[in-house]
C-alpha positions in Angstrom: 146.5 118.9 -86.7 143.2 120.8 -87.0 142.9 124.0 -84.8 139.6 125.3 -83.3 138.9 129.0 -83.2 137.1 130.5 -80.2 133.9 130.8 -82.3 134.1 127.1 -83.1 134.5 126.1 -79.5 131.4 128.2 -78.6 129.4 126.2 -81.3 130.5 122.9 -79.9 129.5 123.9 -76.4 126.0 124.9 -77.5 125.5 121.6 -79.2 126.4 119.7 -76.0 123.7 121.6 -74.1 121.1 120.7 -76.7 121.9 117.0 -76.6 121.6 117.0 -72.8 118.1 118.6 -73.0 116.9 115.8 -75.3 117.7 113.0 -72.9 114.9 111.0 -71.3 113.8 112.2 -67.9 115.4 109.2 -66.3 118.8 110.0 -67.8 120.8 106.9 -68.2 122.4 107.9 -71.5 119.4 106.6 -73.6 117.9 109.5 -75.6 114.7 107.7 -77.0 111.2 109.3 -76.4 108.0 107.7 -75.0 105.5 107.0 -77.7 101.8 106.1 -77.5 99.6 103.9 -79.8 95.8 104.1 -79.7 94.0 102.3 -82.6 91.7 99.6 -83.8 91.9 97.4 -86.9 90.8 99.1 -90.1 87.9 96.6 -90.6 86.5 97.8 -87.2 86.3 101.4 -88.0 83.8 102.4 -89.4 81.2 99.9 -88.3 78.4 99.1 -90.8 75.6 97.6 -88.8 72.5 95.8 -90.2 69.0 97.0 -89.5 68.5 94.0 -87.2 71.2 95.2 -84.9 74.4 93.5 -83.9 76.9 93.2 -81.0 80.5 93.9 -81.9 83.6 93.0 -79.8 86.6 95.1 -80.8 90.2 94.8 -79.8 91.6 98.3 -79.0 95.4 98.7 -79.1 96.3 101.1 -76.3 100.0 101.0 -75.4 103.1 103.1 -74.7 106.6 102.3 -75.7 109.4 103.7 -73.5 112.9 102.7 -72.4 111.6 99.8 -70.3 109.6 98.3 -73.2 105.9 98.3 -74.2 103.0 98.3 -71.8 99.2 98.6 -71.8 97.7 102.0 -71.1 94.2 102.2 -69.7 91.4 103.9 -71.7 87.8 104.8 -71.1 84.6 105.3 -73.1 83.8 109.0 -73.1 80.6 108.8 -75.1 78.5 106.6 -77.3 75.2 106.8 -79.2 72.1 105.9 -77.2 71.2 103.3 -79.8 74.8 101.8 -79.7 76.1 101.8 -76.1 79.7 100.9 -75.7 81.4 99.4 -72.6 84.7 97.8 -71.6 84.7 94.1 -70.9 88.1 93.1 -69.6 90.5 93.9 -72.5 87.9 94.3 -75.2 85.4 97.1 -76.3 81.8 95.8 -76.7 79.4 97.9 -78.8 75.8 96.8 -78.9 73.9 98.2 -81.9 70.2 98.2 -81.3 67.6 97.2 -84.0 66.6 100.0 -86.3 62.9 99.8 -86.9 62.8 102.6 -89.5 63.2 102.1 -93.2 65.6 105.1 -93.1 69.3 104.7 -92.3 70.4 106.2 -89.0 72.5 109.3 -88.8 76.1 108.1 -88.2 77.0 107.8 -84.5 80.4 107.9 -82.9 82.0 106.1 -80.0 84.6 108.3 -78.4 87.5 106.7 -76.4 90.2 108.5 -74.4 93.6 107.2 -73.3 94.0 108.0 -69.7 97.7 108.7 -69.6 98.2 110.5 -72.9 94.7 112.1 -73.2 94.7 110.9 -76.8 91.2 110.3 -78.2 89.9 107.7 -80.7 86.6 107.9 -82.6 84.8 104.8 -84.0 82.1 105.7 -86.5 78.9 103.6 -86.6 76.6 103.5 -89.6 73.3 101.5 -89.6 71.1 100.7 -92.5 67.3 101.1 -92.3 64.9 98.2 -92.8 63.9 97.1 -96.3 60.6 95.2 -95.9 60.7 91.9 -97.8 59.0 88.5 -97.7 59.5 85.3 -99.6 58.2 81.7 -99.8 59.8 78.6 -101.3 58.6 78.2 -104.9 57.2 74.7 -104.2 56.3 72.5 -101.3 55.2 68.9 -101.0 53.3 66.8 -98.5 51.1 63.7 -98.2 47.4 64.3 -97.7 46.1 64.3 -94.2 49.4 65.5 -92.9 50.0 69.0 -91.5 52.7 71.0 -93.3 53.9 74.1 -91.5 54.8 76.8 -94.0 56.9 79.6 -92.6 57.8 82.6 -94.8 61.2 84.4 -94.7 60.4 88.0 -93.6 62.6 91.0 -93.2 61.1 94.1 -91.7 57.3 94.3 -91.5 57.6 94.7 -87.7 55.3 97.7 -87.3 52.0 95.9 -86.3 52.2 93.4 -89.2 49.0 91.9 -90.6 49.0 88.5 -92.3 46.5 87.0 -94.7 46.8 83.5 -96.1 44.7 82.1 -98.9 44.5 78.6 -100.5 43.2 77.7 -103.9 42.7 74.0 -104.7 42.9 72.3 -108.1 39.1 72.4 -108.5 38.4 75.7 -106.8 37.1 78.7 -108.7 38.4 81.2 -106.1 40.9 81.1 -103.3 39.6 80.7 -99.7 40.9 82.4 -96.6 43.2 80.0 -94.7 44.7 81.9 -91.8 45.9 85.1 -90.2 49.0 83.9 -88.4 52.6 84.4 -89.5 52.8 80.6 -90.4 50.3 78.5 -92.2 49.5 75.0 -91.0 48.5 73.4 -94.3 46.5 70.2 -94.6 44.3 68.8 -97.3 42.2 65.7 -97.9 42.4 65.6 -101.7 45.6 65.3 -103.7 46.7 67.8 -106.4 48.4 71.1 -106.7 47.3 73.9 -104.4 48.2 77.6 -104.7 48.9 79.3 -101.4 49.3 83.1 -101.1 50.5 85.3 -98.3 49.8 89.0 -98.1 51.6 91.0 -95.4 51.3 94.7 -94.6 52.2 96.9 -91.6 52.0 100.5 -90.4 54.8 101.5 -92.8 52.2 101.4 -95.5 54.1 98.7 -97.5 52.2 95.6 -98.7 53.6 92.5 -100.3 52.1 89.3 -101.7 53.9 86.1 -102.5 52.5 82.8 -103.8 53.8 79.2 -103.9 52.6 75.8 -105.0 51.9 72.9 -102.6 51.7 69.5 -104.2 49.6 67.1 -102.1 50.4 63.4 -102.7 48.8 60.1 -101.9 50.3 58.3 -98.8 52.6 55.3 -99.6 50.5 53.1 -97.3 46.8 53.6 -97.3 45.4 55.2 -94.1 42.9 53.5 -91.9 39.6 55.1 -91.1 39.7 53.7 -87.6 41.8 53.8 -84.4 45.4 52.9 -85.1 46.7 52.6 -81.6 45.5 52.9 -78.0 48.2 54.7 -76.0 46.6 54.8 -72.5 43.8 53.0 -70.7 43.0 54.2 -67.2 39.5 52.9 -66.2 37.8 53.7 -62.9 35.6 51.2 -61.1 33.3 49.4 -63.7 30.0 47.7 -63.9 31.6 44.5 -65.3 30.4 45.1 -68.9 32.7 45.1 -71.9 36.2 43.7 -72.3 37.1 41.7 -69.2 40.4 41.3 -67.4 41.7 39.1 -64.6 44.1 39.5 -61.6 46.9 37.9 -63.6 46.8 40.8 -66.1 49.4 43.5 -65.9 49.2 47.1 -67.3 51.0 45.9 -70.5 48.8 42.9 -71.1 45.7 45.1 -70.4 46.9 47.7 -72.9 47.6 45.0 -75.5 44.1 43.5 -75.1 42.5 46.9 -75.5 44.5 47.5 -78.7 43.3 44.1 -80.0 39.7 45.1 -79.2 39.7 48.6 -80.8 42.4 48.9 -83.5 41.0 49.0 -87.0 37.5 48.1 -85.7 34.5 49.5 -87.5 31.2 50.3 -85.7 29.1 47.4 -84.5 25.9 48.2 -82.6 26.1 44.9 -80.7 29.7 45.3 -79.6 30.0 46.5 -76.0 33.6 47.5 -76.6 35.8 48.8 -73.8 34.6 50.1 -70.5 36.1 53.3 -69.1 34.4 52.8 -65.7 32.9 55.4 -63.5 33.6 59.2 -63.3 37.2 60.1 -64.4 38.0 56.8 -66.2 39.7 57.6 -69.5 41.4 56.3 -72.6 43.8 57.9 -75.2 44.1 56.7 -78.7 45.4 57.9 -82.1 44.9 57.7 -85.8 47.6 56.8 -88.3 47.1 60.2 -89.9 45.9 63.7 -89.0 42.1 64.0 -88.9 41.4 67.2 -90.8 39.2 69.9 -89.4 36.8 70.6 -92.3 34.7 73.8 -92.0 31.0 73.2 -91.7 31.3 69.4 -91.1 31.8 67.0 -88.2 35.1 65.3 -88.4 35.1 62.0 -86.5 32.7 59.6 -84.9 32.9 57.6 -81.6 30.6 54.6 -81.5 28.9 52.9 -78.6 26.3 50.1 -78.2 24.5 52.0 -75.3 20.9 52.9 -75.6 19.0 54.9 -72.9 18.0 51.5 -71.4 21.6 50.7 -70.7 21.9 53.7 -68.4 25.1 55.0 -69.9 27.3 57.7 -68.5 28.2 60.5 -70.9 31.8 61.0 -71.8 33.7 64.2 -72.6 36.1 64.3 -75.6 39.5 66.0 -75.7 41.7 66.3 -78.8 45.3 67.1 -79.4 47.6 67.6 -82.3 51.2 66.4 -82.6 52.5 69.9 -82.5 56.0 69.0 -81.5 56.2 66.2 -84.0 57.5 63.5 -81.6 54.6 61.1 -82.2 53.5 61.2 -78.5 50.3 62.5 -76.9 52.3 65.1 -74.9 51.0 68.4 -76.4 48.2 70.4 -75.1 44.7 68.9 -74.8 41.6 70.8 -75.8 38.1 69.9 -74.7 35.4 69.7 -77.4 32.7 71.9 -76.0 29.5 69.9 -76.1 26.0 71.4 -75.6 26.4 71.7 -71.8 29.8 73.5 -71.9 29.6 76.5 -69.5 26.1 75.8 -68.4 24.9 75.5 -64.7 25.8 72.1 -63.3 28.8 71.5 -65.6 32.1 71.6 -63.7 35.7 71.4 -65.0 39.2 70.7 -63.9 38.3 68.4 -61.1 40.5 65.9 -59.3 38.9 62.5 -58.4 40.5 60.0 -56.1 39.0 56.5 -55.4 40.3 54.6 -52.4 40.5 50.8 -52.7 38.6 49.1 -50.0 40.1 46.5 -47.7 37.7 43.9 -49.1 37.6 44.4 -52.9 35.2 41.5 -53.5 32.8 41.1 -50.6 30.4 38.2 -50.5 27.3 40.4 -50.3 26.2 43.8 -51.5 27.6 46.7 -49.6 26.3 50.3 -49.6 29.6 52.0 -48.8 32.1 49.9 -50.7 34.5 52.4 -52.4 35.0 55.9 -51.0 36.0 58.8 -53.2 37.1 62.5 -52.8 36.6 65.3 -55.3 39.3 68.0 -55.0 40.2 66.4 -51.7 37.1 67.8 -50.0 33.9 66.5 -51.5 33.5 62.9 -50.4 31.2 60.0 -51.2 30.9 56.3 -51.8 29.9 53.8 -54.4 28.0 50.6 -53.4 29.1 47.1 -54.2 26.4 46.0 -56.6 25.6 42.3 -56.0 22.2 41.1 -57.1 20.8 37.6 -57.8 21.5 38.0 -61.5 25.2 39.0 -61.0 27.9 41.2 -59.6 28.2 44.6 -61.1 31.0 46.4 -59.3 34.6 45.8 -60.3 37.8 47.4 -59.1 40.3 47.1 -62.1 41.3 43.5 -61.8 45.1 44.0 -62.3 45.1 46.6 -59.6 43.2 44.7 -56.9 46.3 43.6 -55.0 49.2 45.9 -56.3 50.6 48.8 -54.3 50.0 51.2 -57.2 46.3 50.2 -57.1 45.5 51.3 -53.6 44.0 54.5 -55.1 42.8 55.5 -58.5 43.5 59.2 -59.3 42.2 61.3 -62.2 42.9 65.0 -62.8 41.5 67.7 -65.0 38.1 66.1 -65.2 34.9 67.6 -66.5 31.6 66.6 -64.7 28.1 66.7 -66.2 24.8 66.2 -64.4 23.6 62.6 -64.9 20.7 62.0 -67.3 19.5 58.7 -65.8 18.0 58.7 -62.3 19.4 56.5 -59.6 17.0 54.6 -57.2 16.3 56.2 -53.9 17.2 52.9 -52.2 20.4 51.6 -53.7 19.9 48.2 -52.1 16.4 47.6 -53.4 15.5 49.6 -56.4 16.0 50.1 -60.1 17.3 53.1 -61.9 15.1 55.2 -64.2 16.5 55.6 -67.7 17.1 59.0 -69.2 14.2 60.7 -70.9 16.5 62.6 -73.2 20.1 62.9 -74.5 22.2 66.0 -74.3 21.9 68.1 -77.6 25.4 67.2 -78.9 29.0 66.7 -78.1 29.4 63.7 -75.8 30.2 60.0 -76.0 27.3 57.5 -75.2 24.9 60.3 -75.9 22.8 59.0 -78.7 21.2 55.8 -80.0 23.9 53.5 -81.4 22.9 53.9 -85.0 22.6 57.7 -84.8 25.7 58.8 -86.7 25.1 62.5 -86.2 24.6 62.2 -82.4 27.9 60.3 -82.1 30.0 62.5 -84.3 32.3 65.4 -83.3 33.6 68.6 -84.8 37.2 69.6 -84.1 36.0 73.2 -84.4 34.4 72.8 -81.0 37.8 72.8 -79.3 38.4 75.0 -76.3 41.6 75.7 -74.3 41.8 75.6 -70.5 40.5 79.2 -70.3 37.5 78.4 -72.4 38.7 80.2 -75.6 38.0 78.7 -79.0 41.0 77.1 -80.7 41.5 76.8 -84.4 43.1 73.5 -85.0 43.9 72.4 -88.6 43.6 68.8 -87.6 44.1 66.4 -84.7 46.2 63.3 -84.1 45.1 62.1 -80.6 41.7 61.7 -78.9 41.0 61.3 -75.2 37.6 60.2 -73.8 36.8 60.7 -70.1 33.7 59.7 -68.1 32.0 62.9 -67.0 29.1 61.3 -65.0 29.4 60.6 -61.3 26.5 58.3 -60.5 25.9 55.1 -58.5 22.9 53.2 -60.0 22.5 50.8 -57.1 22.7 47.1 -56.4 21.0 46.2 -59.6 23.4 47.9 -62.0 26.5 49.4 -60.3 28.3 52.6 -61.4 27.3 54.5 -64.5 30.0 53.8 -67.1 31.2 54.9 -70.5 31.6 52.1 -73.0 32.7 52.7 -76.6 33.7 50.4 -79.5 35.2 52.4 -82.3 36.4 55.8 -83.7 36.1 56.7 -87.4 37.5 59.5 -89.5 34.4 60.7 -91.3 36.2 62.4 -94.1 38.2 59.3 -95.1 35.0 57.2 -94.8 33.3 59.6 -97.2 30.7 60.7 -94.6 29.5 64.3 -94.7 27.7 65.3 -91.5 26.8 68.9 -90.9 28.1 70.5 -87.7 26.5 72.8 -85.2 28.3 76.2 -85.3 29.4 77.7 -82.0 
């Protein structure tokens, strides 16, 4: 049996005191200590952010382990860089790194976190690269002729007031021609072959870069038509009975089918009355089977009519639109072609015209106040029912004479021009005086039938709703609207727009110089 000396007993007693001091505050015999963990994954620290900026969501481990187990410990954001603010969102840390517009890398920043219970801190370092300006194009592109190809470069940087300059050099061109100053290029050509496009971009950083590519323009699989390919909408107002006729058994669909039969693929014929748009506001929308190209210095398409001055025609305004959204529908913005009277005294725009159907659509005798109308719901007037010994010349659209939807004819966004012909002072017993002149340019039914120049239009005349010039590479849709409000009396009826064709002048091989605006 081992004996303990007095000195040995003192040592054993001291050890017992030490063990007691190391026990947990809640002494239940367990001697383990509370430990804290405060960390993020290695791939989340440091952060290497791109120049474009980025948002990072980081899981932070903030726990303590004690006798009762492991539990979460709250922490807070002490500080973060101004260009990389950090905030807590539920259980995650979100750091939003802003865009670095400089070509130089940022000085490293730090997000500092503090664990509430332990006062431990954790630092997350953020590095961010500077912009390296670069630009690229595909090596080659391909498109059919008379189709718009939108070419969009891939650009990194160049965000300090960038300046773009596109040029195009055709297969037979000695030099490249300027083609645009937008970021993207809407490319369209009439002739086939290989074209060289170039983009030069620069900005306030002083860096300039130029890239080039080849666009191969091919012939369409099915030959294009020079003429109208489809009538999409036909909304006539009251007519003078001339042109394509309809009956009360017609419906909107049969009417549109008849108008298509009349106009699609039809060349100009000076003796063809064509289709009647009726009085002020009446309109039609049609398309080509290709994009009509806007060629600098030339008029681009023609709209034919049989009407001479002796036919007392109304003048029609032309609107154009491109299929910008690519859905094949005429639902993109319309642009008015600014004719010679655009902005002059007497010309009015953006009007609303409403005709009210009379109780008696076909009276037995002439009637001075037959159809009432209102312009912008305030200016009111009437059209007569023109009935003379040689015929009746006032017609409410036949298929709308009895239908509920035909009780009123409404037209919006209309342009109005002063009439050129002169109405008789007595509508019941007089004859109109024919116009002594035409407007200088830019309207339908505004020239002798065989005058190709007077009946041709330049896409370059396009204006937006605010009156600003618009640079359209080409157009897919055309709208004609009667811009003349005039009652010519019992002997003739309302002044109407009649037209019989539309022709792509470039495909037809016609070069007609334009009038610059």
